[in-house]
Structure formats: C-alpha cells, structure tokens
C-alpha positions in Angstrom: -3.8 -15.8 -20.6 -3.9 -18.2 -17.7 -5.4 -17.2 -14.4 -2.0 -17.6 -12.8 -1.0 -14.5 -14.7 -3.7 -12.5 -13.0 -3.3 -9.8 -10.4 -5.6 -10.0 -7.4 -7.2 -6.9 -5.9 -8.5 -7.4 -2.3 -11.9 -5.9 -1.7 -12.7 -5.5 2.0 -15.1 -2.6 1.7 -12.4 0.2 1.7 -10.6 1.8 -1.2 -10.9 3.2 -4.6 -11.3 -0.2 -6.2 -12.9 1.0 -9.4 -10.0 3.5 -10.0 -7.4 0.7 -9.3 -9.1 -1.7 -11.7 -9.4 1.0 -14.4 -5.7 1.8 -14.1 -4.8 -1.9 -14.5 -7.1 -2.2 -17.4 -5.4 0.8 -19.1 -2.1 -1.0 -18.8 -3.6 -4.3 -20.1 -2.7 -6.0 -16.8 -5.2 -8.8 -16.2 -6.8 -8.5 -12.8 -9.8 -9.5 -10.8 -11.1 -9.2 -7.3 -9.9 -11.8 -4.8 -13.0 -13.8 -3.7 -11.8 -14.7 -0.2 -8.6 -15.3 1.8 -8.4 -18.9 0.7 -7.6 -17.6 -2.8 -4.4 -16.0 -1.7 -2.0 -18.6 -3.2 0.4 -18.4 -6.1 -1.5 -20.9 -8.1 -4.2 -18.3 -8.7 -2.4 -15.0 -8.6 1.1 -13.7 -9.5 0.7 -10.6 -7.3 -1.7 -9.0 -4.9 -2.8 -5.4 -4.4 -4.3 -4.1 -1.1 -5.8 -0.7 -1.7 -7.5 1.3 1.0 -9.1 4.5 2.2 -10.7 4.9 5.6 -10.0 4.2 9.3 -7.1 2.1 10.4 -8.9 0.2 13.2 -12.0 -0.5 11.1 -9.9 -1.9 8.3 -7.7 -4.0 10.6 -10.7 -5.4 12.3 -12.5 -6.2 9.0 -9.4 -7.9 7.6 -8.8 -9.8 10.8 -12.4 -11.0 11.2 -12.6 -12.2 7.5 -9.4 -14.1 7.7 -7.7 -11.9 5.1 -5.1 -10.5 7.6 -3.5 -13.9 8.3 -3.6 -14.8 4.6 -2.0 -11.5 3.6 0.7 -11.9 6.2 1.5 -15.4 5.0 1.6 -14.2 1.4 4.1 -11.4 2.3 6.2 -13.6 4.5 6.6 -16.0 1.6 8.1 -13.0 -0.4 5.4 -13.0 -3.0 4.7 -9.8 -4.9 2.5 -7.4 -2.9 1.5 -3.8 -3.4 -0.2 -1.8 -0.7 -1.8 1.6 -1.5 -2.5 4.3 1.1 -4.2 2.5 4.0 -2.7 -0.7 2.5 0.7 0.8 3.4 -0.3 1.8 6.9 -1.7 -1.6 7.8 1.7 -3.2 7.4 2.9 -1.4 10.5 2.6 -2.4 14.2 0.1 0.3 15.3 -1.4 3.6 14.5 -2.3 6.8 16.3 -5.6 6.7 14.5 -6.4 3.6 16.6 -5.4 4.4 20.2 -6.0 1.8 22.9 -9.7 1.4 23.7 -10.7 -0.2 27.0 -7.1 -1.1 27.5 -7.0 -3.0 24.2 -5.0 -1.9 21.2 -5.9 -2.5 17.5 -2.7 -3.8 16.0 -1.6 -3.7 12.4 0.0 -6.6 10.5 3.4 -5.8 12.2 5.3 -6.8 9.1 7.3 -3.6 9.2 8.5 -2.4 12.5 7.3 1.1 13.3 4.0 3.0 13.7 1.6 5.3 11.9 1.5 8.9 13.2 -0.7 11.9 12.6 0.6 15.0 10.8 1.5 17.7 13.3 0.0 20.6 11.4 -3.5 22.0 11.4 -4.2 21.6 7.7 -4.9 17.9 7.7 -5.5 15.8 5.7 -2.9 16.5 3.0 -4.9 16.5 -0.3 -3.3 16.9 -3.7 -0.1 16.5 -5.7 3.2 16.3 -3.9 6.8 15.7 -5.2 8.2 12.4 -4.2 11.9 11.8 -3.6 13.4 8.3 -4.4 15.7 7.2 -1.6 17.2 4.0 -2.9 17.6 1.7 -5.9 14.1 0.4 -6.4 12.3 -1.8 -8.9 9.1 0.1 -8.1 10.6 3.4 -9.1 12.8 2.2 -12.0 13.1 4.8 -14.7 11.9 7.7 -12.5 13.9 10.9 -12.0 12.9 11.5 -8.4 11.1 14.7 -9.3 7.8 13.2 -10.1 4.5 14.3 -8.4 1.9 11.8 -7.1 -1.5 12.3 -5.7 -1.9 12.1 -1.9 -4.9 12.2 0.4 -4.1 11.2 4.0 -3.9 12.5 7.6 -1.4 10.0 8.9 2.0 8.9 7.8 4.2 5.9 8.4 7.5 5.9 10.4 9.6 2.8 9.8 12.2 2.0 12.5 14.5 0.5 9.8 15.3 3.3 7.3 16.5 0.6 4.9 12.8 -0.1 4.2 12.2 3.4 2.9 12.0 3.6 -0.9 10.7 7.2 -1.2 9.9 10.3 0.9 7.8 13.4 0.6 7.3 16.6 2.7 4.2 17.8 4.5 5.0 19.7 7.7 7.9 17.2 8.0 9.8 14.8 5.8 8.1 11.4 5.9 8.2 8.0 4.3 5.9 7.8 1.3 6.9 4.4 0.0 8.5 1.2 1.3 10.1 -1.7 -0.5 11.6 -4.9 0.8 12.1 -7.9 -1.4 8.8 -8.5 -3.2 6.9 -6.2 -0.7 6.1 -2.7 -1.9 3.7 -0.2 -0.6 3.0 3.5 -1.3 1.2 6.3 0.6 0.0 8.1 -2.5 -2.6 6.8 -5.0 -0.8 5.6 -8.2 -4.2 5.0 -9.8 -5.0 8.7 -9.5 -1.5 10.0 -10.4 -1.6 10.2 -14.1 1.3 9.0 -16.2 3.7 8.6 -13.3 1.2 6.5 -11.4 0.6 4.2 -14.4 4.4 3.8 -14.9 4.7 2.8 -11.2 2.0 0.2 -11.6 3.6 -1.1 -14.8 6.9 -1.4 -13.0 5.3 -3.4 -10.1 3.5 -5.7 -12.6 6.8 -6.3 -14.4 8.5 -7.7 -11.3 5.5 -9.7 -10.2 
C-alpha cells in the first residue's frame, strides 16, 4: 500500500497515542506518526488524527511553538480529512476556561470553530466513564449508528459551538453539551473512540472510509 494511503497521527507529547495506533491496527488501517509539520500534505497522508489529553494552554503552546498549529489549520482549511480526539476537539475552538488570561495575555485555540471551551458546573469533575451519545444530524462519522451507543469519556471541560450546525452529537453531564462536531472533512469527538469498544472502532472505520 502506498504511503499516500496512510493515516497520520500527530505526536506532540499529549494523548493516548499507543491506544490510538492499536485501534487503527485492529482495523487494518495503515498509520504512522507524523514526523513534523512539514509532512502535513496530501502527498503523504490521506487523513490526520490529532489525539490529546492534558492542559489546553500547554498543548496550544506546544503545537504553536513547533509549527504544527499553522500546519494543522492549513490542512483543515483545505478541507482535508481530520479527526480530533478529546483535547484535539477542544483545540479547534477560540479559547478555553482552562487557559484564562495570564498577565493580560490569552492562550488562543486554533479558532477554526467559533465558540469556547467551558468547565462543567458540577462538583464531580472530571466526567470519567461511559456515557450515551445522541446523534444530532446526518453524519458520515456516525453512519450506521442508532444514537443509543455509549462511548468512553474522561474530561473536565466541554465545547460550546456558536453555530449549532457544527454539532454532530451531544451527551449529558450536569447539562446537555456538544460531544462531537462535523463540518465537511473536519470531524472531532470529545470521547475516546480508541477506548470505546466496538462502537469506537466502528466510528474510526467510518472516518477512515471517508478519508
């Protein structure tokens, strides 16, 4: 299989990279780690995955300093297949309550989706475990799903898009919140498909199919 058929997984020091690569291997989806921002071009990869756990500001600064942030934004603006996972979803937004202004300076996200990342209002935070996920619109990502599936979540913050047309799925934890977005070739989820059993594997397979 040619390298162009590969899926690229971005390693920036955050995320369950081993779990993501293992899930792709189980589906026989050829994948390798992206070696640098200069590799983010369609001659090398058919689709890109940005996984992530950790702190919004730390990740944004790391990706910005390495040159990945601009390369990722260029990739998405060109409507090339992209999948963000957990923090990889939150970084698509304009800002996060996890990264309040410091010394008068704000740590911005990629600002590819209008809206912000907010902290759950309840005391039992983070949300850890399985949660039912409701599909909100016709979606290639959730093709073949019933809308009653459970996925595995672990997060203290949730995204709030200004344009509800971007919302592909929702879940409930203290409030109803956006748990997946989809716009063109851009897709991102708050849960961890690589840790979500058969449903998670099906979602990754769907994404790979439309790459």
